[in-house]
ROKENU-129445 format. One record per residue: residue in three letters; z, x, y of N, C-alpha, C in turn. Coordinates in Angstrom, 1 decimal, padded with zeros to 4 digits. Atoms other than C-alpha are relative to their C-alpha. Layout:
# residues N
{"ALA",{Z,X,Y},{Z,X,Y},{Z,X,Y}}
...
This chain:
# residues 233
{"UNK",{-000.2,000.9,-001.0},{000.1,-000.3,000.0},{000.1,001.3,001.5}}
{"UNK",{000.4,-001.0,-001.1},{-001.0,001.3,003.3},{001.2,-000.1,000.7}}
{"UNK",{-001.3,-000.1,-000.9},{002.1,002.3,005.3},{000.0,-000.7,001.8}}
{"UNK",{000.4,000.6,-001.4},{002.2,000.2,008.6},{001.1,000.2,001.2}}
{"UNK",{-000.4,-000.6,-001.2},{003.2,001.2,012.1},{000.1,-001.2,001.3}}
{"UNK",{000.7,001.5,-000.9},{002.7,-002.5,013.9},{001.5,-000.5,000.4}}
{"UNK",{-000.9,000.4,-000.6},{006.5,-003.3,015.0},{-000.6,000.0,001.6}}
{"UNK",{000.0,000.5,-001.4},{006.8,-004.6,018.5},{-001.9,-000.3,000.2}}
{"UNK",{001.4,000.1,-000.4},{002.9,-005.5,018.3},{-000.7,-000.6,-000.8}}
{"UNK",{000.2,000.8,001.9},{001.5,-008.2,015.9},{-001.5,000.1,000.4}}
{"UNK",{001.5,-000.3,-000.2},{-001.9,-007.1,015.6},{-000.6,-000.9,-001.0}}
{"UNK",{000.8,001.2,001.1},{-004.4,-010.0,014.6},{-000.5,000.8,-001.5}}
{"UNK",{001.0,-000.5,000.8},{-005.7,-009.5,011.3},{-001.1,000.5,-000.1}}
{"UNK",{001.3,-000.1,-000.2},{-009.1,-009.9,012.1},{-000.3,001.3,000.6}}
{"UNK",{000.2,-001.5,-000.5},{-008.6,-006.7,014.4},{000.1,001.1,-000.7}}
{"UNK",{-000.1,-001.3,001.1},{-007.0,-004.4,011.7},{-000.9,-000.2,-001.1}}
{"UNK",{001.1,000.0,001.2},{-009.5,-005.7,009.1},{-001.9,000.6,000.8}}
{"UNK",{001.5,-000.4,-000.4},{-012.6,-004.4,011.6},{000.5,001.4,000.1}}
{"UNK",{-000.5,-001.3,-000.5},{-010.6,-001.3,012.5},{-000.3,001.0,-001.4}}
{"UNK",{000.3,-000.6,001.1},{-010.4,-000.6,008.7},{-001.4,000.0,-000.6}}
{"UNK",{001.6,-000.3,000.6},{-014.4,-001.2,008.1},{-000.6,000.5,000.6}}
{"UNK",{000.8,-001.3,-001.0},{-015.0,001.0,011.1},{000.4,001.0,-000.2}}
{"UNK",{-000.5,-001.4,000.3},{-012.6,004.0,010.6},{000.3,-000.1,-001.3}}
{"UNK",{-000.4,-000.8,001.6},{-012.1,003.7,006.7},{001.5,-000.1,000.1}}
{"UNK",{-001.7,000.1,-000.1},{-008.2,003.7,007.6},{000.8,-000.7,000.8}}
{"UNK",{-000.9,001.1,-001.3},{-005.6,001.6,009.4},{-000.1,000.7,001.4}}
{"UNK",{-000.3,-000.9,-001.1},{-004.5,004.8,011.4},{-001.1,001.1,000.2}}
{"UNK",{001.4,-001.2,-000.3},{-007.9,006.9,012.7},{000.5,001.3,000.3}}
{"UNK",{-000.4,-001.2,-000.7},{-005.2,009.5,014.0},{001.3,000.6,-000.7}}
{"UNK",{-001.1,-000.1,001.1},{-003.0,009.7,011.1},{000.5,001.6,-000.4}}
{"UNK",{000.1,-001.3,000.0},{-003.6,013.2,010.8},{000.3,001.2,001.3}}
{"UNK",{000.0,-000.4,-001.4},{-002.7,014.3,014.4},{000.9,001.4,-000.5}}
{"UNK",{-001.1,-001.5,000.1},{-001.5,018.4,014.4},{001.2,-000.1,001.4}}
{"UNK",{-000.9,000.3,-000.6},{001.8,018.1,015.7},{000.2,001.0,001.5}}
{"UNK",{000.2,-001.0,-001.0},{001.4,021.5,017.8},{-001.2,-000.1,000.9}}
{"UNK",{001.2,000.1,-000.6},{-001.5,020.1,019.3},{000.2,-001.3,001.0}}
{"UNK",{-000.6,001.4,-000.5},{-000.1,016.9,020.7},{001.4,000.1,001.1}}
{"UNK",{-001.0,-000.1,-001.3},{002.0,015.8,024.3},{-000.2,-001.3,000.0}}
{"UNK",{-000.7,000.9,-000.3},{003.9,013.2,024.9},{000.0,-000.6,001.1}}
{"UNK",{000.5,000.7,-001.1},{002.6,011.2,027.9},{001.1,-001.1,000.4}}
{"UNK",{-001.0,001.3,-000.4},{005.5,009.1,029.7},{-000.5,-000.2,001.5}}
{"UNK",{000.1,000.6,-001.1},{004.4,006.8,032.2},{000.6,-000.7,001.0}}
{"UNK",{-000.2,000.2,-001.1},{005.5,006.1,035.4},{001.8,-000.8,-000.3}}
{"UNK",{-001.6,000.5,-000.1},{009.2,005.4,034.1},{000.6,000.3,001.1}}
{"UNK",{-000.4,-000.2,-001.5},{010.5,005.7,037.5},{000.8,-001.3,000.5}}
{"UNK",{-001.1,001.0,-000.4},{013.2,003.6,039.4},{-000.8,-001.1,000.9}}
{"UNK",{000.6,001.3,-000.4},{010.7,001.8,041.2},{-000.9,-001.0,-001.0}}
{"UNK",{000.1,000.5,000.7},{009.8,000.5,038.4},{000.9,-000.7,-001.3}}
{"UNK",{-000.9,000.1,001.0},{012.7,000.1,036.6},{001.7,-000.6,000.6}}
{"UNK",{-000.9,-000.2,-000.7},{015.6,-000.2,039.2},{-000.2,-001.3,001.1}}
{"UNK",{-000.3,001.3,-000.7},{016.5,-003.9,040.8},{-000.2,000.0,001.6}}
{"UNK",{000.0,000.2,-001.4},{017.4,-002.4,044.2},{-001.0,000.7,000.7}}
{"UNK",{001.0,-001.0,-001.0},{014.8,000.0,045.3},{-001.3,-000.4,-001.0}}
{"UNK",{001.3,000.4,000.7},{011.9,-001.3,042.6},{-001.0,-000.7,000.9}}
{"UNK",{001.1,000.7,-000.7},{008.4,-002.8,044.1},{-000.4,-000.7,-000.9}}
{"UNK",{001.0,000.7,000.9},{007.5,-004.0,040.7},{000.9,000.4,-001.2}}
{"UNK",{-000.7,-000.2,001.3},{010.1,-004.2,038.3},{-000.2,-000.2,-001.5}}
{"UNK",{000.3,000.8,001.3},{009.6,-004.5,034.7},{001.0,000.5,-001.0}}
{"UNK",{-001.6,000.0,000.9},{013.0,-005.5,032.6},{-000.4,000.9,-001.0}}
{"UNK",{000.5,-000.6,001.4},{011.3,-004.2,029.3},{000.0,001.4,000.2}}
{"UNK",{000.0,-001.7,000.0},{010.8,-000.5,030.3},{001.4,000.5,000.2}}
{"UNK",{-001.8,-000.7,000.0},{014.8,000.0,030.5},{000.2,-000.1,-001.5}}
{"UNK",{-000.6,000.7,001.7},{014.9,-001.6,026.9},{-000.7,001.4,-000.9}}
{"UNK",{000.3,-000.9,000.9},{012.5,001.4,025.7},{000.2,001.5,000.4}}
{"UNK",{-000.6,-001.3,-000.2},{014.1,004.4,027.1},{000.4,001.0,-001.4}}
{"UNK",{-000.8,-001.1,001.3},{016.1,005.5,023.8},{-001.2,000.2,-001.2}}
{"UNK",{001.6,-000.6,000.8},{012.3,005.5,022.2},{-000.4,001.2,000.4}}
{"UNK",{000.7,-001.4,-000.6},{011.1,007.7,024.7},{000.6,000.9,000.2}}
{"UNK",{-000.9,-000.9,000.3},{013.9,009.8,024.2},{000.2,000.8,-001.0}}
{"UNK",{-000.3,-000.6,001.5},{013.8,010.1,020.5},{-001.3,000.8,-000.1}}
{"UNK",{001.8,-000.2,000.3},{009.7,010.7,020.8},{000.2,001.3,000.8}}
{"UNK",{000.1,-001.4,-000.4},{010.5,013.6,023.3},{000.7,000.8,-000.7}}
{"UNK",{-000.2,-001.0,001.2},{012.8,015.2,020.9},{-000.8,000.5,-001.0}}
{"UNK",{000.3,-000.4,000.9},{010.9,015.0,018.3},{-001.6,001.0,000.2}}
{"UNK",{001.0,-000.9,-000.2},{007.6,016.5,019.9},{000.5,001.3,000.6}}
{"UNK",{-000.4,-001.2,-000.3},{009.6,019.3,021.5},{000.5,000.6,-001.7}}
{"UNK",{-000.8,-000.9,001.6},{011.2,020.1,017.6},{-001.5,000.3,-000.8}}
{"UNK",{001.2,-000.4,001.1},{007.4,020.2,016.2},{-001.2,000.4,000.8}}
{"UNK",{001.2,-000.6,-000.8},{005.6,022.2,018.8},{-000.5,-000.1,001.0}}
{"UNK",{001.4,000.8,-000.7},{003.9,019.7,021.0},{001.1,000.3,001.6}}
{"UNK",{-000.4,-000.1,-001.7},{004.7,019.0,025.1},{000.2,-001.3,000.0}}
{"UNK",{-000.3,001.4,-000.3},{006.0,016.2,026.7},{-000.1,000.5,002.0}}
{"UNK",{000.4,000.2,-001.2},{004.9,015.4,030.1},{000.3,-001.2,001.1}}
{"UNK",{-001.0,000.7,-000.4},{006.6,013.0,032.5},{-001.4,-000.4,001.4}}
{"UNK",{000.7,000.2,-000.8},{004.2,011.4,034.9},{000.6,-001.0,001.4}}
{"UNK",{-000.6,000.7,-001.0},{005.3,009.9,038.4},{-001.6,-000.7,000.9}}
{"UNK",{000.8,000.7,-001.0},{003.1,007.3,040.3},{000.5,000.4,001.2}}
{"UNK",{-000.5,000.0,-001.3},{002.7,008.4,044.0},{-001.0,-000.7,000.7}}
{"UNK",{001.0,000.1,-001.4},{001.1,007.6,047.3},{000.2,000.5,000.8}}
{"UNK",{000.3,-000.7,-000.8},{000.1,009.7,049.5},{-001.0,-000.3,001.2}}
{"UNK",{001.1,000.2,-001.1},{-002.2,009.9,052.7},{-001.2,-000.4,-000.7}}
{"UNK",{001.6,-000.2,000.4},{-005.3,010.6,050.6},{000.1,-001.2,-000.6}}
{"UNK",{-000.1,001.2,000.9},{-004.4,008.3,047.9},{000.0,-001.5,000.6}}
{"UNK",{000.1,000.9,-000.8},{-004.0,005.5,050.8},{-001.7,-000.3,000.8}}
{"UNK",{001.2,-000.3,-000.7},{-007.3,006.6,052.4},{-001.0,-000.3,-001.0}}
{"UNK",{000.8,-000.1,001.2},{-009.4,007.1,049.1},{000.0,-001.6,-001.0}}
{"UNK",{-000.2,001.1,000.7},{-008.0,003.9,047.3},{000.3,-000.7,001.0}}
{"UNK",{-000.4,001.0,-000.7},{-007.9,001.5,050.0},{-000.3,-001.7,-000.4}}
{"UNK",{000.3,001.6,000.9},{-008.8,-001.6,047.9},{001.1,-000.4,000.0}}
{"UNK",{-001.2,-000.2,000.2},{-005.6,-001.4,046.2},{001.1,-000.5,001.2}}
{"UNK",{-000.8,000.8,-001.2},{-003.8,-002.0,049.7},{-000.9,-001.1,000.3}}
{"UNK",{000.7,001.0,-000.7},{-006.2,-004.4,051.0},{000.6,-001.4,-000.6}}
{"UNK",{-000.6,001.1,001.0},{-005.1,-006.7,047.7},{001.2,-000.8,000.4}}
{"UNK",{-001.0,000.4,-000.2},{-001.8,-007.1,048.8},{000.2,-000.6,001.0}}
{"UNK",{-000.6,000.6,-001.1},{000.4,-009.3,051.4},{000.7,001.5,000.6}}
{"UNK",{-000.5,-001.4,-001.0},{001.8,-006.6,054.3},{001.2,000.4,-000.6}}
{"UNK",{-001.2,-000.5,000.1},{005.0,-007.4,052.8},{000.0,001.0,-001.6}}
{"UNK",{-000.3,-000.8,001.2},{004.4,-006.0,048.9},{-000.4,001.4,000.4}}
{"UNK",{000.4,-001.2,-000.5},{002.3,-003.0,050.9},{001.2,000.9,000.2}}
{"UNK",{-001.6,-000.7,-000.3},{005.3,-002.0,052.3},{001.0,000.2,-000.6}}
{"UNK",{-000.6,-000.4,000.7},{007.4,-002.4,049.4},{-000.3,001.3,-001.1}}
{"UNK",{000.6,-000.9,001.0},{005.0,-000.3,047.3},{000.2,001.2,000.6}}
{"UNK",{000.1,-001.5,-000.7},{004.8,002.4,049.7},{001.3,000.5,000.2}}
{"UNK",{-001.2,-000.2,-000.1},{008.4,002.6,050.3},{000.9,000.4,-001.5}}
{"UNK",{-000.3,-000.1,001.2},{009.1,002.7,046.7},{-001.1,001.3,-000.8}}
{"UNK",{001.0,-001.3,000.5},{006.0,005.5,045.7},{000.0,001.2,000.8}}
{"UNK",{000.3,-001.7,-001.0},{006.3,007.9,048.5},{001.0,001.4,-000.6}}
{"UNK",{-001.1,-000.9,000.4},{007.6,011.3,047.6},{001.0,000.0,001.1}}
{"UNK",{-001.8,-000.1,-000.6},{011.6,011.8,048.2},{000.2,-001.5,000.4}}
{"UNK",{-001.3,001.2,-000.1},{012.3,008.2,047.9},{000.5,-000.2,-001.1}}
{"UNK",{-000.4,000.2,001.2},{014.2,007.0,045.5},{-000.5,-001.0,-001.1}}
{"UNK",{000.9,000.5,001.4},{012.0,004.8,043.7},{-001.4,000.8,-000.4}}
{"UNK",{001.1,-000.9,000.3},{009.6,007.8,043.5},{000.9,000.8,-001.3}}
{"UNK",{-001.0,-000.6,000.9},{012.6,009.4,041.0},{-000.4,-000.7,-001.2}}
{"UNK",{-000.3,000.6,001.2},{012.5,009.2,037.3},{001.4,-000.8,-000.2}}
{"UNK",{-001.1,000.4,000.4},{014.9,007.1,035.6},{001.1,000.8,-000.2}}
{"UNK",{-001.1,-000.7,000.4},{018.1,008.6,035.1},{000.4,000.3,-001.1}}
{"UNK",{-000.3,-000.1,001.7},{018.5,007.9,031.5},{-001.3,000.5,-000.8}}
{"UNK",{001.3,-000.9,000.4},{015.4,009.8,030.8},{000.6,001.5,-000.3}}
{"UNK",{-000.7,-001.3,000.3},{016.1,013.0,028.8},{-000.9,000.8,000.1}}
{"UNK",{000.7,-000.8,-000.6},{014.2,015.2,030.9},{000.2,001.5,000.0}}
{"UNK",{-000.3,-001.4,000.5},{014.1,018.8,029.9},{-000.7,001.3,000.6}}
{"UNK",{000.9,-000.9,-000.5},{013.3,022.1,031.8},{-001.5,000.4,-000.3}}
{"UNK",{001.4,-000.7,000.2},{010.6,023.2,029.8},{-001.1,-001.5,000.0}}
{"UNK",{000.6,001.0,000.3},{008.9,019.8,029.8},{-000.8,000.0,001.1}}
{"UNK",{000.7,000.4,-001.1},{006.3,018.7,032.7},{000.0,-000.7,000.8}}
{"UNK",{-000.4,000.8,-001.3},{006.6,016.8,035.8},{-002.1,-000.1,000.7}}
{"UNK",{001.1,000.1,-000.2},{002.9,015.5,036.7},{-000.4,-001.1,001.1}}
{"UNK",{000.4,001.3,-000.6},{002.0,013.2,039.7},{-001.3,-000.5,000.0}}
{"UNK",{001.4,000.5,000.3},{-000.8,010.5,039.6},{-000.1,-001.0,000.9}}
{"UNK",{000.0,000.8,-001.4},{-002.5,008.9,042.6},{-001.1,-001.2,-000.5}}
{"UNK",{000.0,001.5,000.7},{-003.8,005.9,040.6},{000.1,-000.8,-001.2}}
{"UNK",{-000.4,000.7,001.0},{-003.2,003.6,038.0},{-000.3,001.5,-001.2}}
{"UNK",{000.3,-000.7,001.1},{-004.6,006.2,035.2},{000.4,001.4,000.2}}
{"UNK",{-000.2,-001.7,000.2},{-003.2,010.0,034.5},{-001.1,000.8,-000.3}}
{"UNK",{001.7,-001.0,000.7},{-007.1,010.8,033.1},{-001.0,-000.3,001.0}}
{"UNK",{000.9,000.3,-000.8},{-008.9,009.7,036.2},{-000.5,001.6,000.4}}
{"UNK",{000.1,-001.3,-000.5},{-010.7,012.6,036.9},{-000.1,000.3,001.6}}
{"UNK",{-000.2,-000.2,-001.4},{-009.8,014.3,040.4},{001.5,-000.7,001.1}}
{"UNK",{-000.9,000.4,-001.0},{-007.0,012.3,041.1},{001.3,000.1,-000.7}}
{"UNK",{-000.9,-000.2,001.0},{-004.5,013.6,038.1},{-000.1,001.4,-000.4}}
{"UNK",{000.1,-001.1,000.5},{-003.9,017.0,037.1},{000.2,000.4,-001.4}}
{"UNK",{-000.7,000.4,001.7},{-002.9,015.8,033.5},{-000.7,000.8,-000.6}}
{"UNK",{001.4,-000.5,001.0},{-006.3,016.8,031.5},{-000.2,001.1,000.0}}
{"UNK",{000.2,-001.3,-000.6},{-006.3,019.9,033.1},{001.1,001.0,-000.7}}
{"UNK",{-001.2,-000.4,000.5},{-002.7,020.5,032.0},{000.3,000.3,-001.5}}
{"UNK",{-000.6,000.3,001.0},{-002.6,019.5,028.8},{-001.4,000.6,-001.0}}
{"UNK",{000.6,-000.9,000.7},{-006.1,021.5,027.8},{000.1,001.5,000.3}}
{"UNK",{-000.3,-001.7,-000.1},{-005.2,024.7,029.4},{001.3,000.5,-001.0}}
{"UNK",{-001.2,-000.3,001.2},{-002.2,024.3,026.9},{-000.4,-000.3,-001.7}}
{"UNK",{000.4,000.0,001.6},{-004.3,023.6,023.5},{000.3,-001.5,-000.5}}
{"UNK",{-000.5,001.5,000.8},{-003.4,019.8,023.3},{-001.5,-000.7,-000.1}}
{"UNK",{000.8,000.8,000.4},{-005.9,017.5,021.8},{000.2,-001.6,-000.3}}
{"UNK",{-000.7,001.5,000.5},{-003.6,014.7,021.0},{000.8,-000.6,001.0}}
{"UNK",{-001.3,000.4,-001.0},{-001.6,012.2,023.4},{000.6,-001.1,-000.5}}
{"UNK",{-001.0,001.1,000.3},{001.1,009.7,022.7},{000.3,-000.3,001.3}}
{"UNK",{-000.1,000.7,-001.3},{000.9,007.3,025.5},{001.3,-000.8,-000.2}}
{"UNK",{-000.8,001.4,-000.2},{004.0,005.3,026.3},{000.5,-000.2,001.8}}
{"UNK",{-000.2,000.3,-001.4},{005.9,004.1,029.5},{-000.5,-001.6,-000.1}}
{"UNK",{000.5,001.4,-000.2},{005.0,001.1,031.5},{-000.9,000.0,001.3}}
{"UNK",{-000.4,001.0,000.8},{003.6,-001.0,032.6},{-001.3,-000.2,-001.3}}
{"UNK",{000.4,000.4,000.8},{001.9,-001.5,029.2},{-002.0,-000.2,000.2}}
{"UNK",{001.6,000.6,-000.3},{-001.5,-003.3,030.3},{-000.4,000.5,001.3}}
{"UNK",{000.3,-000.5,-001.6},{-002.0,-001.5,033.7},{-000.1,001.6,-000.2}}
{"UNK",{000.2,-001.5,000.2},{-001.2,002.3,033.9},{000.5,000.4,-001.5}}
{"UNK",{-000.2,-000.7,001.2},{-000.4,002.8,030.2},{-001.5,-000.1,-000.6}}
{"UNK",{001.5,000.0,000.6},{-003.8,001.3,029.1},{-000.8,000.6,001.4}}
{"UNK",{000.5,-001.4,-000.9},{-005.6,003.1,032.0},{-000.4,000.6,-000.3}}
{"UNK",{-000.4,-001.1,000.6},{-004.2,005.8,030.9},{-000.7,000.5,-001.1}}
{"UNK",{000.6,000.0,001.3},{-005.1,005.4,027.1},{-001.1,000.0,000.1}}
{"UNK",{001.6,-000.2,000.0},{-008.8,004.8,027.7},{-000.6,000.9,000.7}}
{"UNK",{000.3,-000.8,-000.6},{-009.3,007.0,030.1},{000.1,001.5,-001.0}}
{"UNK",{000.0,-001.0,000.7},{-008.1,009.8,028.0},{-000.6,-000.3,-001.6}}
{"UNK",{001.0,-000.2,001.0},{-010.0,008.7,024.9},{-001.1,000.3,000.5}}
{"UNK",{001.2,-000.4,-000.5},{-012.9,008.9,026.9},{-000.1,001.2,000.5}}
{"UNK",{-000.2,-001.2,000.0},{-011.8,012.1,027.7},{-000.2,001.0,-000.6}}
{"UNK",{000.5,-000.6,001.3},{-012.3,013.3,024.2},{001.6,000.6,-000.4}}
{"UNK",{-001.5,-000.9,000.6},{-008.2,013.6,023.5},{000.0,-001.3,-001.0}}
{"UNK",{-000.6,000.5,001.1},{-007.0,012.0,020.3},{001.1,-000.9,000.7}}
{"UNK",{-000.8,000.7,-001.0},{-005.1,008.7,021.9},{000.6,-001.0,-000.8}}
{"UNK",{-000.8,000.8,000.2},{-002.4,006.9,020.7},{001.2,-000.6,000.5}}
{"UNK",{-000.9,000.3,-000.8},{-000.2,004.3,022.2},{000.8,-000.4,-001.0}}
{"UNK",{-001.5,-000.1,000.8},{003.3,003.9,021.1},{000.8,-001.5,000.4}}
{"UNK",{-000.2,001.6,-000.7},{004.0,000.3,020.9},{001.2,-000.4,000.4}}
{"UNK",{-001.9,000.4,-000.5},{007.7,000.0,020.9},{000.6,001.1,001.0}}
{"UNK",{-000.4,-000.9,-000.9},{007.8,003.0,023.6},{-001.1,-000.3,001.3}}
{"UNK",{000.7,000.9,-001.5},{005.4,000.6,026.4},{000.9,-001.1,-000.3}}
{"UNK",{-000.8,001.4,-000.6},{006.8,-002.2,028.4},{-000.9,-000.5,000.9}}
{"UNK",{000.7,000.7,-000.6},{005.0,-004.7,030.0},{000.9,-001.5,000.7}}
{"UNK",{-001.0,001.2,-000.8},{006.3,-008.3,032.1},{000.1,-000.6,-001.3}}
{"UNK",{-000.4,000.9,001.4},{006.0,-010.1,028.8},{-000.9,000.7,-001.3}}
{"UNK",{000.6,-000.5,001.1},{005.0,-009.7,025.2},{-001.4,-000.5,000.1}}
{"UNK",{001.6,000.3,000.2},{001.8,-011.4,025.5},{-000.6,000.9,000.3}}
{"UNK",{001.2,-000.8,-000.8},{000.3,-009.2,028.0},{000.3,001.4,-001.0}}
{"UNK",{000.1,-001.3,001.0},{001.6,-006.1,025.7},{-000.2,-000.3,-001.2}}
{"UNK",{001.0,000.0,001.5},{000.4,-007.7,022.5},{-001.7,000.2,000.5}}
{"UNK",{001.0,000.1,-000.5},{-002.9,-008.3,024.4},{-000.9,001.6,-000.1}}
{"UNK",{000.8,-001.6,-000.2},{-003.5,-004.7,025.6},{000.1,000.8,-001.0}}
{"UNK",{000.2,-000.9,001.1},{-002.1,-003.2,022.7},{-001.5,-000.2,-000.9}}
{"UNK",{001.1,000.6,000.5},{-004.7,-005.4,020.7},{-001.3,000.5,000.0}}
{"UNK",{001.6,-000.6,-000.3},{-007.7,-004.1,022.6},{-000.2,001.2,000.0}}
{"UNK",{000.4,-001.7,000.3},{-007.0,-000.6,022.5},{-000.2,000.1,-001.4}}
{"UNK",{000.1,-000.2,001.4},{-006.4,-000.7,018.9},{-001.5,-000.5,-000.9}}
{"UNK",{000.9,000.6,000.5},{-009.5,-002.7,018.2},{-001.0,001.1,000.2}}
{"UNK",{000.7,-001.0,-000.2},{-011.7,000.2,019.6},{000.0,001.4,000.8}}
{"UNK",{-000.2,-001.4,-000.9},{-010.2,003.1,021.9},{000.5,001.0,-001.0}}
{"UNK",{-000.3,-000.8,001.0},{-008.2,004.3,019.3},{001.0,-000.3,-000.9}}
{"UNK",{-001.2,000.5,001.1},{-004.4,004.0,017.5},{000.8,-000.5,000.5}}
{"UNK",{-000.9,000.7,-000.5},{-001.5,002.3,017.9},{001.3,000.1,-001.3}}
{"UNK",{-000.9,-000.2,001.3},{001.6,003.3,016.1},{001.7,-000.2,000.5}}
{"UNK",{-001.5,000.1,-000.7},{005.6,002.7,016.3},{000.4,001.4,000.4}}
{"UNK",{-001.1,-001.2,-000.7},{008.3,005.3,017.6},{000.3,000.6,-001.6}}
{"UNK",{-000.7,-000.2,001.3},{009.4,005.3,013.8},{-000.9,000.8,-000.5}}
{"UNK",{001.0,-000.6,000.5},{005.9,006.2,012.3},{-000.2,001.2,001.1}}
{"UNK",{000.8,-001.5,-000.9},{004.8,008.9,015.2},{001.3,001.1,-000.2}}
{"UNK",{-001.1,-001.1,000.0},{008.3,011.0,014.5},{000.0,000.1,-002.0}}
{"UNK",{000.1,-000.3,001.4},{007.8,010.6,010.6},{-001.5,000.8,-000.4}}
{"UNK",{001.2,-000.9,-000.3},{004.3,011.9,011.4},{-000.1,001.2,000.4}}
{"UNK",{-000.2,-001.4,-000.2},{005.2,014.7,013.3},{001.1,000.8,-001.0}}
{"UNK",{-000.5,-001.1,001.4},{007.6,015.9,010.4},{-000.9,000.3,-001.0}}
{"UNK",{000.9,000.0,000.8},{005.1,015.2,007.7},{-001.3,000.9,000.1}}
{"UNK",{001.4,-000.8,-000.7},{002.1,017.0,009.9},{000.3,001.8,000.0}}
{"UNK",{-000.3,-001.3,-000.6},{004.3,019.9,010.8},{000.2,000.9,-001.4}}
């Protein structure tokens, strides 16, 4: 029987069967090399987690912190790297990505700016995250951390020889899925970790993971990833 990795993710059977037919296996990235694997933690900042300073708080994001910390420890122990991504607004991003500002009400625009600007409390990583000195912190200026010219992440990953990324963080169907799709199309083996991503609802969470799993990459849960890190080492 195929070992499953679908907790926190109710994958439709029709989608699972399509993946099996196309890839021949349920998990096309099951054989990833731990030493060439990076954990990408997207936007687990106060702006998305702290009710007092946040502009777009996702309560579920607080629930995934223990799994993210477990993954970080396992990835480090197996020779991989950990990258903490900080969504950031600066003058250039406001100028070059003005459309996203124009979509917001003045109040929403001001709250977003105050929460995401460098040096603000909202910009800081959530304090319960286990960030270590050997980890890297990378700023991104769009939803995706892999959009060319807007984030250093893909260049840093390639400089260290990583070819596989584990996508975690918030929000599943916005910055995480955007990053995951761009990572796949930048030729990284891409795995979204089902119970280490968070959305505003389970319906949005599941829809995002289903769309990604159907064609773009793999979806596994935390326990499954950790078992593979140990086995593949």
